[in-house]
C-alpha positions as CSV (number, residue, x, y, z in Angstrom):
1,M,4.7,-37.4,72.4
2,L,4.2,-40.3,70.1
3,S,1.1,-42.3,70.6
4,Q,2.9,-45.7,70.9
5,E,5.3,-44.5,73.5
6,K,4.6,-44.7,77.2
7,M,4.2,-41.3,78.8
8,K,6.5,-40.9,81.9
9,V,4.6,-39.2,84.7
10,L,5.9,-38.1,88.0
11,V,3.1,-37.8,90.6
12,V,4.1,-35.6,93.6
13,E,1.4,-36.4,96.1
14,D,1.3,-37.2,99.8
15,N,-2.4,-38.4,100.1
16,P,-2.6,-42.2,99.7
17,D,-6.3,-41.9,98.6
18,D,-5.4,-39.5,95.8
19,I,-2.5,-41.7,94.7
20,T,-4.9,-44.7,94.5
21,I,-7.4,-42.7,92.3
22,I,-4.6,-41.5,90.0
23,K,-3.3,-45.0,89.6
24,R,-6.8,-46.4,88.9
25,A,-7.5,-43.6,86.3
26,M,-4.2,-44.1,84.6
27,R,-4.7,-47.9,84.3
28,K,-8.1,-47.4,82.7
29,S,-6.8,-45.1,80.0
30,E,-5.9,-46.1,76.5
31,M,-2.6,-44.3,76.9
32,K,0.0,-46.4,78.8
33,C,2.0,-44.6,81.4
34,D,5.1,-45.3,83.5
35,L,4.2,-43.8,86.8
36,S,6.7,-42.6,89.4
37,F,5.7,-41.2,92.8
38,A,7.2,-38.8,95.2
39,R,5.4,-38.4,98.6
40,D,6.8,-35.0,99.5
41,G,8.6,-32.1,98.0
42,E,12.0,-33.2,99.1
43,E,11.6,-36.6,97.5
44,A,10.4,-34.9,94.3
45,I,13.6,-32.7,94.2
46,D,15.8,-35.8,94.9
47,F,14.0,-37.7,92.1
48,L,14.2,-34.9,89.5
49,W,17.9,-34.0,90.2
50,R,18.9,-37.6,90.9
51,S,20.6,-36.3,94.0
52,K,20.4,-39.6,95.9
53,S,21.7,-43.0,94.8
54,E,18.2,-44.5,94.8
55,Y,17.2,-42.0,92.1
56,E,20.4,-42.2,89.9
57,D,18.4,-44.0,87.1
58,A,15.1,-42.1,87.6
59,P,13.4,-41.4,84.3
60,R,13.0,-37.8,83.1
61,P,9.2,-37.3,83.3
62,D,7.2,-36.1,80.3
63,V,4.6,-34.5,82.7
64,I,4.6,-33.8,86.4
65,L,1.4,-33.8,88.5
66,L,2.2,-31.7,91.5
67,D,0.2,-31.2,94.7
68,L,0.8,-27.9,96.5
69,N,0.3,-28.9,100.1
70,L,3.3,-31.2,100.6
71,P,5.4,-32.1,103.6
72,K,9.0,-31.0,103.8
73,V,9.1,-28.8,100.7
74,K,5.9,-27.1,99.5
75,G,4.7,-27.7,95.9
76,L,5.2,-24.0,94.9
77,E,8.9,-24.3,96.0
78,V,9.3,-27.5,93.9
79,L,7.6,-25.8,90.9
80,A,9.9,-22.7,91.2
81,K,13.0,-24.9,91.3
82,I,11.9,-27.0,88.3
83,K,11.2,-23.9,86.2
84,K,14.6,-22.3,87.1
85,D,16.5,-25.4,86.0
86,E,17.7,-25.3,82.4
87,K,17.2,-29.1,81.9
88,L,13.9,-29.4,83.6
89,R,12.0,-26.2,82.9
90,R,10.2,-27.5,79.7
91,I,8.6,-30.3,81.6
92,P,4.9,-29.5,81.9
93,V,3.8,-29.2,85.5
94,I,0.2,-29.6,86.3
95,V,-0.8,-28.4,89.7
96,L,-3.5,-30.7,91.2
97,T,-4.6,-29.3,94.6
98,V,-7.5,-28.8,97.0
99,S,-6.6,-25.1,97.2
100,E,-9.1,-22.8,95.7
101,A,-7.2,-19.7,96.8
102,E,-6.7,-17.2,94.0
103,Q,-3.3,-16.3,95.4
104,D,-2.1,-20.0,95.1
105,M,-3.3,-20.1,91.5
106,I,-1.6,-16.8,90.6
107,R,1.7,-18.0,92.2
108,A,1.5,-21.3,90.4
109,Y,1.0,-19.7,87.0
110,D,3.6,-17.0,87.7
111,S,6.0,-19.8,88.6
112,G,5.4,-21.6,85.3
113,A,2.6,-24.1,85.9
114,A,1.1,-25.5,82.7
115,S,-2.2,-25.8,84.4
116,Y,-3.9,-25.4,87.8
117,M,-6.6,-27.8,88.6
118,H,-8.8,-28.3,91.7
119,K,-9.1,-31.9,92.9
120,P,-12.7,-33.0,92.9
121,V,-14.0,-34.5,96.1
122,D,-15.9,-37.3,94.2
123,S,-13.5,-40.1,93.2
124,K,-15.3,-40.6,89.8
125,D,-14.9,-36.9,89.0
126,F,-11.3,-37.1,90.0
127,E,-10.8,-40.1,87.7
128,R,-12.4,-38.1,84.8
129,L,-10.1,-35.2,85.5
130,I,-7.0,-37.4,85.4
131,K,-8.2,-39.0,82.1
132,T,-8.8,-35.5,80.6
133,V,-5.3,-34.5,81.7
134,Q,-3.8,-37.6,80.2
135,D,-5.7,-37.3,76.9
136,Y,-4.6,-33.7,76.5
137,W,-0.9,-34.5,77.1
138,R,-1.2,-37.6,74.8
139,I,-1.8,-35.3,71.9
140,A,0.3,-32.3,73.0
141,R,3.8,-31.8,71.6
142,I,6.3,-32.1,74.4
143,P,10.1,-31.6,73.8
144,S,12.1,-34.6,74.8
145,E,14.8,-32.6,76.5
């Protein structure tokens, strides 16, 4: 990822409060981002595979922030589909969840998650977490395709 480029981030999250915190944290960062949002697992799949006309020009994300507890299609199912797809599997997927269940963490890593992070309850801690994630992926090498 080149520092002058905008990082394209797909946020798959159904909680409006968490979306607000993520937007705020990304705006405060030195790294500029193009944010896209999917509010459930089905919408994330449509976005990534451009399977509906409204997503035919959807950008390929550099990083995906994925909640596990999603309506329609659960986050672990979305993750598994991404990692089985030849064109999408190299996109780093960071699981951001309230789940502290060891089994969820194991399943996420076994399915190819780049990281598993617990969402802090405090909004300032959540903002710091998002900034840390963003700083890490700003300097990490990410293949473009």
